[in-house]
Structures are given as structure tokens and as C-alpha cells.
DSSP file (Angstrom, degrees, kcal/mol; ACC not computed):
  #  RESIDUE AA STRUCTURE BP1 BP2  ACC     N-H-->O    O-->H-N    N-H-->O    O-->H-N    TCO  KAPPA ALPHA  PHI   PSI    X-CA   Y-CA   Z-CA
    1    1 A M              0   0    0      0, 0.0     2,-0.1     0, 0.0   108,-0.1   0.000 360.0 360.0 360.0 132.7  114.4  112.9  124.9
    2    2 A P        -     0   0    0      0, 0.0   108,-2.6     0, 0.0     2,-0.4  -0.494 360.0-142.8 -71.1 152.1  116.8  112.9  127.8
    3    3 A I  E     -a  110   0A   0    106,-0.3     2,-0.5    -2,-0.1   108,-0.2  -0.971   7.2-156.7-124.1 136.1  117.9  116.2  129.1
    4    4 A I  E     -a  111   0A   0    106,-4.0   108,-3.3    -2,-0.4     2,-0.4  -0.945  13.1-161.0-113.0 125.0  121.3  117.2  130.4
    5    5 A I  E     -a  112   0A   0     -2,-0.5     2,-0.4   106,-0.2   108,-0.2  -0.787   7.2-173.3-101.6 136.1  121.5  120.1  132.8
    6    6 A F  E     +a  113   0A   0    106,-2.7   108,-2.3    -2,-0.4     7,-0.1  -0.995  21.4 137.4-135.4 144.8  124.6  122.2  133.6
    7    7 A T        +     0   0    0      1,-0.5    10,-0.1    -2,-0.4    -1,-0.1   0.193  59.0  34.7-134.4-103.0  125.1  124.9  136.1
    8    8 A K  S >  S-     0   0    0      1,-0.1     3,-1.2     2,-0.0    -1,-0.5  -0.300  73.3-120.3 -70.8 151.2  128.1  125.1  138.3
    9    9 A V  T 3  S+     0   0    0      1,-0.3     5,-0.4    -3,-0.1     6,-0.1   0.890 110.4  50.9 -55.3 -44.2  131.6  124.2  137.1
   10   10 A K  T 3  S+     0   0    0      4,-0.1    -1,-0.3     3,-0.1     3,-0.1   0.616  96.6  83.4 -81.1  -4.8  132.1  121.6  139.8
   11   11 A L  S X  S-     0   0    0     -3,-1.2     3,-2.6     1,-0.2     4,-0.2  -0.569 101.5 -67.8 -89.8 161.8  128.8  119.7  139.1
   12   12 A P  T 3  S+     0   0    0      0, 0.0    -5,-0.3     0, 0.0    -1,-0.2  -0.158 123.9  11.7 -45.7 139.5  128.4  117.1  136.5
   13   13 A Y  T >  S+     0   0    0     -7,-0.1     3,-1.9     1,-0.1     4,-0.2   0.549  83.8 134.0  64.4  11.8  128.6  118.6  133.0
   14   14 A G  G X   +     0   0    0     -3,-2.6     3,-1.2    -5,-0.4     5,-0.2   0.674  57.3  76.6 -61.6 -13.7  130.0  121.9  134.4
   15   15 A W  G 3  S+     0   0    0      1,-0.2    -1,-0.3    -4,-0.2     5,-0.2   0.779  80.5  71.3 -69.7 -20.6  132.6  121.9  131.7
   16   16 A F  G <  S+     0   0    0     -3,-1.9    -1,-0.2    -7,-0.1    -2,-0.2   0.803  86.6  80.6 -62.2 -23.0  129.8  123.0  129.3
   17   17 A G  S X  S-     0   0    0     -3,-1.2     3,-1.0    -4,-0.2    17,-0.1  -0.461  86.7-125.3 -83.3 152.5  129.9  126.4  131.0
   18   18 A N  T 3  S+     0   0    0      1,-0.2    17,-1.7    -2,-0.1    18,-0.3   0.485 102.7  73.1 -73.7  -6.6  132.5  129.1  130.1
   19   19 A M  T 3  S+     0   0    0     -5,-0.2    -1,-0.2    15,-0.1    40,-0.1   0.455  72.0 114.0 -83.8  -4.3  133.5  129.4  133.7
   20   20 A S  S <  S-     0   0    0     -3,-1.0     2,-1.9    -5,-0.2    14,-0.4  -0.399  81.8-111.5 -72.6 151.9  135.3  126.1  133.5
   21   21 A P        +     0   0    0      0, 0.0     2,-0.6     0, 0.0    12,-0.1  -0.345  69.2 134.7 -88.2  62.2  139.0  126.2  133.9
   22   22 A H        -     0   0    0     -2,-1.9    12,-0.3    -4,-0.1     2,-0.1  -0.939  45.3-147.4-107.7 106.1  139.7  125.1  130.3
   23   23 A R        -     0   0    0     -2,-0.6     2,-0.3    10,-0.1     9,-0.2  -0.380  16.8-171.6 -75.2 153.2  142.5  127.3  128.7
   24   24 A V  E     -B   31   0B   0      7,-2.1     7,-3.1     9,-0.1     2,-0.5  -0.960  18.6-129.3-139.6 158.2  142.4  128.0  125.0
   25   25 A K  E     +B   30   0B   0     -2,-0.3     2,-0.3     5,-0.2     5,-0.2  -0.955  25.5 175.3-114.0 128.7  144.8  129.6  122.6
   26   26 A Y  E >   -B   29   0B   0      3,-3.5     3,-1.2    -2,-0.5    -2,-0.0  -0.975  68.9 -14.6-136.5 120.0  143.6  132.4  120.3
   27   27 A K  T 3  S-     0   0    0     -2,-0.3    -1,-0.1     1,-0.3     3,-0.1   0.935 128.3 -50.1  54.5  53.8  145.9  134.3  118.0
   28   28 A D  T 3  S+     0   0    0      1,-0.1     2,-0.4    -3,-0.0    -1,-0.3   0.554 119.0 102.3  67.1   9.8  149.0  133.1  119.6
   29   29 A K  E <   -B   26   0B   0     -3,-1.2    -3,-3.5     2,-0.0     2,-0.3  -0.980  66.9-129.1-130.0 142.8  147.9  134.0  123.3
   30   30 A W  E     -B   25   0B   0     -2,-0.4     2,-0.4    -5,-0.2    -5,-0.2  -0.650  17.1-157.2 -87.0 142.3  146.6  131.7  125.9
   31   31 A W  E     -B   24   0B   0     -7,-3.1    -7,-2.1    -2,-0.3     3,-0.1  -0.955  15.8-139.8-117.6 134.5  143.3  132.6  127.6
   32   32 A E  S    S+     0   0    0     -2,-0.4     2,-0.3    21,-0.4    -1,-0.1   0.769  84.5   5.3 -69.8 -27.3  142.6  131.0  131.1
   33   33 A T  S  > S-     0   0    0    -12,-0.1     4,-1.6     1,-0.1    -1,-0.1  -0.989  70.2-115.5-151.1 159.7  138.9  130.4  130.2
   34   34 A T  H  > S+     0   0    0    -14,-0.4     4,-3.3   -12,-0.3     5,-0.2   0.872 113.3  63.7 -59.6 -39.0  136.6  130.6  127.3
   35   35 A E  H  > S+     0   0    0    -17,-1.7     4,-2.7     1,-0.2     5,-0.3   0.911 100.7  48.8 -58.6 -44.8  134.6  133.1  129.1
   36   36 A A  H  > S+     0   0    0    -18,-0.3     4,-1.8     2,-0.2    -1,-0.2   0.882 115.6  44.5 -64.2 -38.6  137.6  135.6  129.1
   37   37 A L  H  X S+     0   0    0     -4,-1.6     4,-2.1     2,-0.2    -2,-0.2   0.963 111.9  51.4 -71.3 -49.4  138.1  135.1  125.4
   38   38 A F  H  < S+     0   0    0     -4,-3.3     4,-0.3     1,-0.2    -2,-0.2   0.903 113.5  44.9 -61.4 -41.3  134.4  135.3  124.6
   39   39 A Q  H >< S+     0   0    0     -4,-2.7     3,-1.3    -5,-0.2    -1,-0.2   0.901 111.9  53.3 -65.4 -40.1  134.0  138.7  126.6
   40   40 A A  H >< S+     0   0    0     -4,-1.8     3,-1.8    -5,-0.3    -1,-0.2   0.822  97.8  65.1 -66.9 -28.4  137.2  140.1  125.0
   41   41 A L  T 3< S+     0   0    0     -4,-2.1    -1,-0.2     1,-0.3    -2,-0.2   0.662  87.4  70.1 -67.4 -13.5  135.9  139.4  121.5
   42   42 A R  T <  S+     0   0    0     -3,-1.3    31,-3.4    -4,-0.3    32,-1.9   0.540  96.4  64.6 -82.9  -0.7  133.2  141.9  122.0
   43   43 A F    <   -     0   0    0     -3,-1.8    29,-0.1    29,-0.2    26,-0.0  -0.933  54.9-166.0-120.5 141.0  135.9  144.7  121.9
   44   44 A E        +     0   0    0     27,-0.5     2,-0.2    -2,-0.3    -1,-0.1   0.763  67.2 101.2 -84.9 -29.1  138.2  145.9  119.2
   45   45 A D     >  -     0   0    0     26,-0.3     4,-2.5     1,-0.2     5,-0.1  -0.378  62.9-155.6 -58.4 113.7  140.3  147.9  121.7
   46   46 A E  H  > S+     0   0    0     -2,-0.2     4,-2.6     1,-0.2     5,-0.2   0.797  93.0  55.8 -69.8 -30.5  143.5  145.7  122.3
   47   47 A E  H  > S+     0   0    0      2,-0.2     4,-1.9     1,-0.2    -1,-0.2   0.875 108.0  47.3 -68.9 -36.8  144.1  147.3  125.6
   48   48 A V  H  > S+     0   0    0      2,-0.2     4,-2.1     1,-0.2    -2,-0.2   0.941 112.6  51.0 -63.6 -50.4  140.5  146.3  126.8
   49   49 A R  H  X S+     0   0    0     -4,-2.5     4,-2.5     1,-0.2    -2,-0.2   0.906 111.1  46.2 -54.9 -44.8  141.1  142.8  125.5
   50   50 A E  H  X S+     0   0    0     -4,-2.6     4,-2.5     1,-0.2    -1,-0.2   0.898 108.4  55.9 -66.7 -38.4  144.4  142.4  127.3
   51   51 A E  H  < S+     0   0    0     -4,-1.9     4,-0.4     1,-0.2    -1,-0.2   0.929 112.2  44.4 -58.0 -43.2  142.8  143.9  130.6
   52   52 A I  H >< S+     0   0    0     -4,-2.1     3,-1.1     1,-0.2    -2,-0.2   0.916 113.3  51.0 -66.8 -43.9  140.1  141.0  130.2
   53   53 A R  H 3< S+     0   0    0     -4,-2.5   -21,-0.4     1,-0.3    -1,-0.2   0.836 102.5  59.1 -60.5 -38.0  142.7  138.4  129.4
   54   54 A S  T 3< S+     0   0    0     -4,-2.5    -1,-0.3    -5,-0.1    -2,-0.2   0.550  79.4 112.0 -79.7  -3.9  144.9  139.3  132.4
   55   55 A Q    <   -     0   0    0     -3,-1.1   -23,-0.2    -4,-0.4   -19,-0.1  -0.380  64.6-141.4 -67.6 144.2  142.1  138.5  134.9
   56   56 A K  S    S+     0   0    0      1,-0.1    -1,-0.1   -24,-0.0     3,-0.1   0.669  80.9  38.7 -82.5 -19.3  142.8  135.5  137.1
   57   57 A S  S  > S-     0   0    0      1,-0.1     4,-2.1   -24,-0.0     3,-0.3  -0.958  78.4-122.8-133.0 149.1  139.2  134.2  137.1
   58   58 A P  H  > S+     0   0    0      0, 0.0     4,-2.5     0, 0.0     5,-0.2   0.895 113.8  54.4 -54.6 -44.9  136.4  134.0  134.5
   59   59 A I  H  > S+     0   0    0      1,-0.2     4,-2.5     2,-0.2     5,-0.1   0.890 107.4  49.6 -62.2 -33.8  134.1  136.0  136.7
   60   60 A S  H  > S+     0   0    0     -3,-0.3     4,-2.9     1,-0.2    -1,-0.2   0.881 110.3  51.6 -67.3 -38.6  136.7  138.8  137.0
   61   61 A A  H  X S+     0   0    0     -4,-2.1     4,-2.2     2,-0.2    -2,-0.2   0.926 110.6  48.1 -67.3 -37.0  137.0  138.8  133.2
   62   62 A K  H  X S+     0   0    0     -4,-2.5     4,-2.7     2,-0.2    -2,-0.2   0.938 112.6  48.0 -66.1 -43.5  133.3  139.1  132.8
   63   63 A M  H  X S+     0   0    0     -4,-2.5     4,-1.8     2,-0.2    -2,-0.2   0.903 109.1  53.0 -62.2 -41.0  133.1  141.9  135.4
   64   64 A K  H  X S+     0   0    0     -4,-2.9     4,-0.8     1,-0.2    -1,-0.2   0.909 110.0  50.2 -60.3 -42.0  136.0  143.8  133.7
   65   65 A A  H >< S+     0   0    0     -4,-2.2     3,-1.2     1,-0.2    -2,-0.2   0.925 106.6  53.5 -61.8 -42.3  134.1  143.5  130.3
   66   66 A K  H >< S+     0   0    0     -4,-2.7     3,-1.4     1,-0.2    -1,-0.2   0.865 102.9  58.8 -64.7 -31.8  130.9  144.9  131.9
   67   67 A R  H 3< S+     0   0    0     -4,-1.8    -1,-0.2     1,-0.3     3,-0.2   0.791 112.2  39.9 -61.9 -25.7  132.9  147.9  133.1
   68   68 A H  T X< S+     0   0    0     -3,-1.2     3,-2.3    -4,-0.8    -1,-0.3   0.090  76.9 123.9-108.9  22.8  133.9  148.7  129.6
   69   69 A K  G X   +     0   0    0     -3,-1.4     3,-1.3     1,-0.3    -1,-0.2   0.719  65.3  65.1 -61.0 -23.7  130.5  147.9  128.0
   70   70 A E  G 3  S+     0   0    0      1,-0.3    -1,-0.3    -3,-0.2    -2,-0.1   0.732 102.8  52.2 -75.8 -15.2  130.1  151.4  126.4
   71   71 A R  G <  S+     0   0    0     -3,-2.3   -27,-0.5   -26,-0.0   -26,-0.3   0.348  81.7 123.9 -96.0   5.7  133.2  150.5  124.3
   72   72 A R    <   -     0   0    0     -3,-1.3   -29,-0.2    -4,-0.2     3,-0.1  -0.337  36.4-177.6 -62.0 138.1  131.7  147.1  123.0
   73   73 A V  S    S+     0   0    0    -31,-3.4     2,-0.6     1,-0.2   -30,-0.2   0.502  73.7  61.8-113.2 -11.0  131.5  146.7  119.2
   74   74 A V  S    S-     0   0    0    -32,-1.9    -1,-0.2     6,-0.1     3,-0.1  -0.951  82.6-142.5-115.3 123.2  129.8  143.4  119.3
   75   75 A E    >   -     0   0    0     -2,-0.6     3,-2.1     1,-0.1     6,-0.4  -0.566  31.8 -88.9 -82.3 144.5  126.4  143.4  121.0
   76   76 A P  T 3  S+     0   0    0      0, 0.0    -1,-0.1     0, 0.0     3,-0.1  -0.171 108.3   1.9 -51.6 137.5  125.3  140.5  123.2
   77   77 A T  T 3  S+     0   0    0      1,-0.2    -2,-0.0    -3,-0.1    -3,-0.0   0.528  95.2 139.8  62.1  13.7  123.5  137.8  121.4
   78   78 A S  S <> S-     0   0    0     -3,-2.1     4,-2.2     1,-0.1    -1,-0.2  -0.150  72.9 -95.5 -66.1 172.8  124.0  139.4  118.0
   79   79 A E  H  > S+     0   0    0      1,-0.2     4,-2.3     2,-0.2     5,-0.2   0.950 129.0  47.3 -54.1 -51.8  124.9  137.3  115.1
   80   80 A Q  H  > S+     0   0    0      1,-0.2     4,-2.4     2,-0.2    -1,-0.2   0.881 108.3  54.4 -67.1 -35.6  128.5  138.0  115.5
   81   81 A D  H  > S+     0   0    0     -6,-0.4     4,-2.5     2,-0.2    -1,-0.2   0.938 110.6  48.3 -55.2 -48.1  128.3  137.3  119.3
   82   82 A L  H  X S+     0   0    0     -4,-2.2     4,-2.7     1,-0.2    -1,-0.2   0.897 110.2  50.4 -63.3 -42.5  126.9  134.0  118.5
   83   83 A E  H  X S+     0   0    0     -4,-2.3     4,-2.1     1,-0.2    -1,-0.2   0.885 109.4  51.7 -64.3 -36.0  129.5  133.3  116.0
   84   84 A N  H  X S+     0   0    0     -4,-2.4     4,-2.3     2,-0.2    -2,-0.2   0.874 109.6  48.4 -67.6 -38.4  132.2  134.2  118.5
   85   85 A M  H  X S+     0   0    0     -4,-2.5     4,-2.6     2,-0.2     5,-0.3   0.943 110.3  52.6 -67.3 -44.6  130.7  131.8  121.1
   86   86 A R  H  X S+     0   0    0     -4,-2.7     4,-1.8     1,-0.2    -2,-0.2   0.897 112.0  45.2 -59.0 -39.9  130.6  129.1  118.5
   87   87 A M  H  X S+     0   0    0     -4,-2.1     4,-2.7     2,-0.2    -1,-0.2   0.893 111.6  52.0 -68.4 -39.6  134.3  129.6  117.6
   88   88 A V  H  X S+     0   0    0     -4,-2.3     4,-2.2     1,-0.2    -2,-0.2   0.916 111.0  48.7 -67.6 -35.2  135.4  129.8  121.4
   89   89 A L  H  X S+     0   0    0     -4,-2.6     4,-1.9     1,-0.2    -1,-0.2   0.875 108.1  53.0 -71.7 -32.3  133.6  126.4  122.0
   90   90 A R  H  X S+     0   0    0     -4,-1.8     4,-2.2    -5,-0.3    -1,-0.2   0.911 108.9  49.7 -60.5 -43.8  135.3  124.9  119.0
   91   91 A L  H  X S+     0   0    0     -4,-2.7     4,-3.1     2,-0.2     5,-0.3   0.924 108.5  55.1 -64.1 -39.5  138.7  126.0  120.5
   92   92 A K  H  X S+     0   0    0     -4,-2.2     4,-1.0     1,-0.2    -1,-0.2   0.923 112.0  41.9 -57.4 -44.2  137.7  124.4  123.9
   93   93 A L  H  < S+     0   0    0     -4,-1.9     7,-0.3     2,-0.2    -1,-0.2   0.870 114.0  53.6 -69.6 -39.7  137.1  121.2  122.1
   94   94 A H  H  < S+     0   0    0     -4,-2.2    -2,-0.2     1,-0.2    -1,-0.2   0.963 115.4  37.6 -65.1 -51.0  140.2  121.5  120.0
   95   95 A Y  H  < S+     0   0    0     -4,-3.1    -1,-0.2     1,-0.3    -2,-0.2   0.572 124.1  41.8 -84.7  -5.0  142.5  122.1  123.0
   96   96 A H    >X  +     0   0    0     -4,-1.0     3,-2.4    -5,-0.3     4,-0.6  -0.606  67.0 175.9-133.3  73.8  140.7  119.6  125.3
   97   97 A P  H >> S+     0   0    0      0, 0.0     4,-1.3     0, 0.0     3,-1.1   0.781  73.2  69.6 -58.3 -29.4  140.0  116.6  123.1
   98   98 A G  H 3> S+     0   0    0      1,-0.3     4,-1.4     2,-0.2     5,-0.1   0.739  91.2  61.6 -58.6 -19.2  138.6  114.6  125.9
   99   99 A L  H <> S+     0   0    0     -3,-2.4     4,-3.6     2,-0.2    -1,-0.3   0.849  95.2  60.9 -76.3 -34.6  135.6  117.0  126.0
  100  100 A K  H <X S+     0   0    0     -3,-1.1     4,-2.7    -4,-0.6     5,-0.2   0.951 106.6  46.4 -61.5 -44.2  134.8  115.9  122.4
  101  101 A K  H  X S+     0   0    0     -4,-1.3     4,-1.7     1,-0.2    -1,-0.2   0.881 112.9  49.0 -64.2 -35.1  134.3  112.3  123.7
  102  102 A Q  H  X S+     0   0    0     -4,-1.4     4,-0.5     2,-0.2    -2,-0.2   0.917 112.7  47.5 -72.2 -41.7  132.2  113.6  126.6
  103  103 A L  H >< S+     0   0    0     -4,-3.6     3,-2.1     1,-0.2     4,-0.3   0.977 112.8  48.2 -62.4 -49.6  130.0  115.8  124.2
  104  104 A L  H >< S+     0   0    0     -4,-2.7     3,-1.8     1,-0.3    -1,-0.2   0.845 103.8  62.6 -60.8 -34.2  129.5  112.9  121.8
  105  105 A A  H 3< S+     0   0    0     -4,-1.7    -1,-0.3     1,-0.3    -2,-0.2   0.679  85.7  75.9 -67.5 -12.8  128.6  110.6  124.9
  106  106 A T  T X< S-     0   0    0     -3,-2.1     3,-2.0    -4,-0.5    -1,-0.3   0.676  83.0-169.7 -73.7 -12.3  125.6  112.9  125.5
  107  107 A G  T <   -     0   0    0     -3,-1.8    -1,-0.2    -4,-0.3    -2,-0.0  -0.409  61.1 -25.3  67.9-127.3  123.9  111.1  122.6
  108  108 A D  T 3  S+     0   0    0     -2,-0.2    -1,-0.3    -3,-0.1    -2,-0.1   0.104  97.3 137.4-109.3  19.9  120.8  113.0  121.5
  109  109 A A    <   -     0   0    0     -3,-2.0     2,-0.4  -108,-0.1  -106,-0.3  -0.322  59.8-113.6 -65.4 149.5  120.1  114.5  124.9
  110  110 A E  E     -a    3   0A   0   -108,-2.6  -106,-4.0     2,-0.0     2,-0.6  -0.688  28.6-142.4 -80.3 139.4  119.0  118.1  125.1
  111  111 A I  E     -a    4   0A   0     -2,-0.4     2,-0.5    28,-0.3  -106,-0.2  -0.906  21.9-177.7-108.5 119.7  121.6  120.2  126.7
  112  112 A I  E     -a    5   0A   0   -108,-3.3  -106,-2.7    -2,-0.6     2,-0.7  -0.957  25.3-144.8-127.3 124.8  120.3  123.0  128.9
  113  113 A E  E     -a    6   0A   0     -2,-0.5    12,-2.8    10,-0.3     2,-0.9  -0.800  30.9-136.6 -83.2 120.7  122.3  125.7  130.9
  114  114 A D  B     +c  125   0C   0   -108,-2.3     3,-0.2    -2,-0.7    12,-0.2  -0.726  34.8 167.5 -83.4 110.3  120.1  126.1  134.0
  115  115 A C    >   +     0   0    0     10,-3.5     3,-1.4    -2,-0.9    11,-0.2  -0.005  38.9 118.3-105.9  22.6  119.7  129.8  134.8
  116  116 A S  T 3  S+     0   0    0      9,-0.3    -1,-0.2     1,-0.3    10,-0.1   0.880  78.9  42.5 -58.9 -40.4  116.9  129.2  137.3
  117  117 A N  T 3  S+     0   0    0     -3,-0.2    -1,-0.3     2,-0.0     2,-0.2   0.325 113.8  56.8 -91.3   3.6  118.9  130.6  140.2
  118  118 A R  S <  S-     0   0    0     -3,-1.4     3,-0.1     1,-0.2    -3,-0.1  -0.653 100.4 -73.6-122.5-178.4  120.3  133.6  138.3
  119  119 A G  S    S-     0   0    0     -2,-0.2    -1,-0.2     1,-0.2    -2,-0.0  -0.191  70.8 -70.3 -63.3 167.7  118.7  136.4  136.4
  120  120 A A        -     0   0    0      2,-0.0    -1,-0.2    -4,-0.0     5,-0.1  -0.322  59.2-179.8 -60.1 145.8  117.2  135.7  133.0
  121  121 A S    >   -     0   0    0      3,-0.1     3,-1.6    -3,-0.1    15,-0.4  -0.937  34.5-144.1-149.3 130.0  119.8  135.0  130.4
  122  122 A P  T 3  S+     0   0    0      0, 0.0    15,-2.3     0, 0.0    16,-0.1   0.742  99.9  68.6 -63.6 -17.7  119.4  134.2  126.7
  123  123 A W  T 3  S+     0   0    0     13,-0.3    15,-1.4    14,-0.2    16,-0.8   0.724 112.9  13.9 -76.7 -20.3  122.3  131.8  127.0
  124  124 A G  S <  S-     0   0    0     -3,-1.6    12,-2.2    12,-0.2    11,-0.3  -0.528  74.5-115.8-137.0-159.7  120.3  129.4  129.2
  125  125 A A  B     -c  114   0C   0    -12,-2.8   -10,-3.5    10,-0.2     2,-0.4  -0.916  14.5-134.3-144.8 162.8  116.8  128.5  130.3
  126  126 A R  E     -D  133   0D   0      7,-3.0     7,-2.8    -2,-0.3     2,-0.7  -0.950  22.1-119.0-121.8 145.6  114.8  128.4  133.6
  127  127 A K  E     +D  132   0D   0     -2,-0.4     2,-0.4     5,-0.2     5,-0.2  -0.734  36.2 174.2 -87.7 120.8  112.4  125.8  134.9
  128  128 A R  E >  S-D  131   0D   0      3,-3.4     3,-1.8    -2,-0.7    -2,-0.0  -0.988  70.0 -18.1-129.9 122.4  108.9  127.1  135.3
  129  129 A D  T 3  S-     0   0    0     -2,-0.4    -1,-0.1     1,-0.3     3,-0.1   0.887 129.0 -52.0  45.3  46.9  106.0  124.8  136.3
  130  130 A G  T 3  S+     0   0    0      1,-0.2     2,-0.4    -3,-0.0    -1,-0.3   0.542 120.0 104.7  77.6  10.4  108.1  121.8  135.3
  131  131 A V  E <  S-D  128   0D   0     -3,-1.8    -3,-3.4    -5,-0.1     2,-0.7  -0.944  72.1-122.6-123.4 138.0  108.9  123.2  131.8
  132  132 A W  E     -D  127   0D   0     -2,-0.4     2,-0.4    -5,-0.2    -5,-0.2  -0.752  32.7-172.3 -87.2 122.3  112.2  124.7  130.7
  133  133 A V  E     +D  126   0D   0     -7,-2.8    -7,-3.0    -2,-0.7     2,-0.2  -0.925  35.8  63.9-114.0 131.3  111.6  128.3  129.3
  134  134 A G  S    S-     0   0    0     -2,-0.4    -9,-0.2    -9,-0.2   -11,-0.0  -0.687  84.2 -82.0 140.8 171.5  114.3  130.4  127.6
  135  135 A E        -     0   0    0    -11,-0.3   -10,-0.2   -14,-0.2   -12,-0.1   0.853  41.2-160.6 -75.0 -32.6  116.4  130.6  124.5
  136  136 A N     >  +     0   0    0    -12,-2.2     4,-1.7   -15,-0.4   -13,-0.3   0.896  21.0 169.2  59.3  44.8  119.1  128.3  125.8
  137  137 A L  H  > S+     0   0    0    -15,-2.3     4,-2.5   -13,-0.2   -14,-0.2   0.887  73.1  49.0 -58.4 -47.1  121.7  129.7  123.2
  138  138 A L  H  > S+     0   0    0    -15,-1.4     4,-2.3     1,-0.2    -1,-0.2   0.896 111.3  48.2 -66.0 -40.5  124.6  128.0  124.8
  139  139 A G  H  > S+     0   0    0    -16,-0.8     4,-2.0     2,-0.2   -28,-0.3   0.815 111.1  52.6 -65.0 -29.4  122.9  124.6  125.0
  140  140 A K  H  X S+     0   0    0     -4,-1.7     4,-2.4     2,-0.2    -2,-0.2   0.931 108.3  49.8 -72.5 -45.2  121.8  124.9  121.4
  141  141 A L  H  X S+     0   0    0     -4,-2.5     4,-2.4     2,-0.2    -2,-0.2   0.908 108.9  51.7 -63.4 -40.4  125.4  125.7  120.2
  142  142 A W  H  X S+     0   0    0     -4,-2.3     4,-2.5     1,-0.2    -1,-0.2   0.963 111.7  47.8 -59.5 -47.7  126.7  122.7  122.1
  143  143 A M  H  X S+     0   0    0     -4,-2.0     4,-2.5     1,-0.2    -2,-0.2   0.888 111.0  51.4 -56.8 -36.9  124.1  120.5  120.4
  144  144 A E  H  X S+     0   0    0     -4,-2.4     4,-2.6     2,-0.2    -1,-0.2   0.938 110.3  47.1 -60.5 -48.9  125.0  122.0  117.1
  145  145 A L  H  X S+     0   0    0     -4,-2.4     4,-2.4     1,-0.2    -2,-0.2   0.849 109.3  55.3 -67.6 -36.6  128.7  121.2  117.7
  146  146 A R  H  X S+     0   0    0     -4,-2.5     4,-3.1     2,-0.2    -1,-0.2   0.945 107.0  51.0 -53.6 -54.3  127.8  117.6  118.8
  147  147 A T  H  X S+     0   0    0     -4,-2.5     4,-3.5     1,-0.2     5,-0.3   0.952 110.7  48.9 -50.1 -52.0  125.9  117.1  115.4
  148  148 A E  H  X S+     0   0    0     -4,-2.6     4,-2.1     1,-0.2    -1,-0.2   0.930 113.4  46.1 -58.1 -41.9  128.9  118.3  113.5
  149  149 A L  H  X S+     0   0    0     -4,-2.4     4,-1.3     1,-0.2    -1,-0.2   0.927 112.1  50.3 -66.1 -46.9  131.3  116.0  115.5
  150  150 A A  H  X S+     0   0    0     -4,-3.1     4,-0.8     1,-0.2     3,-0.3   0.895 111.6  49.7 -55.9 -46.1  129.0  113.0  115.0
  151  151 A S  H  < S+     0   0    0     -4,-3.5     3,-0.3     1,-0.2    -1,-0.2   0.855 109.4  49.8 -59.5 -37.7  128.8  113.7  111.3
  152  152 A A  H  < S+     0   0    0     -4,-2.1    -1,-0.2    -5,-0.3    -2,-0.2   0.706 105.3  58.7 -76.5 -18.1  132.4  114.0  110.9
  153  153 A A  H  <        0   0    0     -4,-1.3    -1,-0.2    -3,-0.3    -2,-0.2   0.646 360.0 360.0 -80.4 -17.4  132.9  110.6  112.8
  154  154 A T     <        0   0    0     -4,-0.8    -1,-0.2    -3,-0.3    -2,-0.2   0.500 360.0 360.0 -97.8 360.0  130.8  108.7  110.3
């Protein structure tokens, strides 16, 4: 099975990452990136959500969320967190229909977020001794959405 790796936004398939500059609309508000929305959804406090939404870059949004981690109501990688990510990715595809075509064009390739150069992350995987190791939650969600899209197209 072919493998598609994504890391940085400017590299091929970088749009799979939440740091890509793809705006989405959620509850009548525009979010500059899916990362900002995803981080904000971990909070109920509207002030915190707005503070995250107002950040100019996805990494700033992520750092702002980390500063408020004691106020989180959704724990990272919990069922709710995964459902939030799934919804955020669907919004990304909805507001950027060209990405649907690109996702479908990946065929049956395994999609992996390469976290080899970062700390361990359940959202991706690391290559160890030639083998990809890790949960790769983000890649799995993209493959799940690809299957849904392919089923809907037939």
C-alpha cells in the first residue's frame, strides 16, 4: 500500500495539517485555520475561544490554548476531541471543495502525519527503524473521511 506523508504546510500534502491557511466558518464566525477552531473547541468559555480565534497564526492559537489548559473541558484525544477534529476536517473540506478532489486522488494510500522531528504526538507517527510507529490519529481521520467521500460518490 502506498504511503502519503505530510509534515510542513508548504510541502506536498501540507494541507492535511491543521496549520494550513484554510479558513473555515463555524457558528457564523470565520476561523483563520482549523487549528484555531480545533483548539478553541476544547473550551466552553467564550472569552477564551475568542482569544484563540483572534490569533493571527495557527501556532499562536495553539500556544494561547496551552496557556489556558487548566480551563479546558475537552481533554486531548478524548472521544469528544476526536469528534471535534472530525467535524473541523469536514468543515475544511466543505469550505475548500478542491481539497475533496485531492483527498480522493490519494486512492487507498495510507496517510501519515510525520512527527519524527517533533515530540511524540498521538496525532501522527514517527519512523523508527524503517517502520512508522504511533497512533496517527489525524491520518486515520483523513482516511476515514476519504472512505466516506468515496462511498458518497458511488
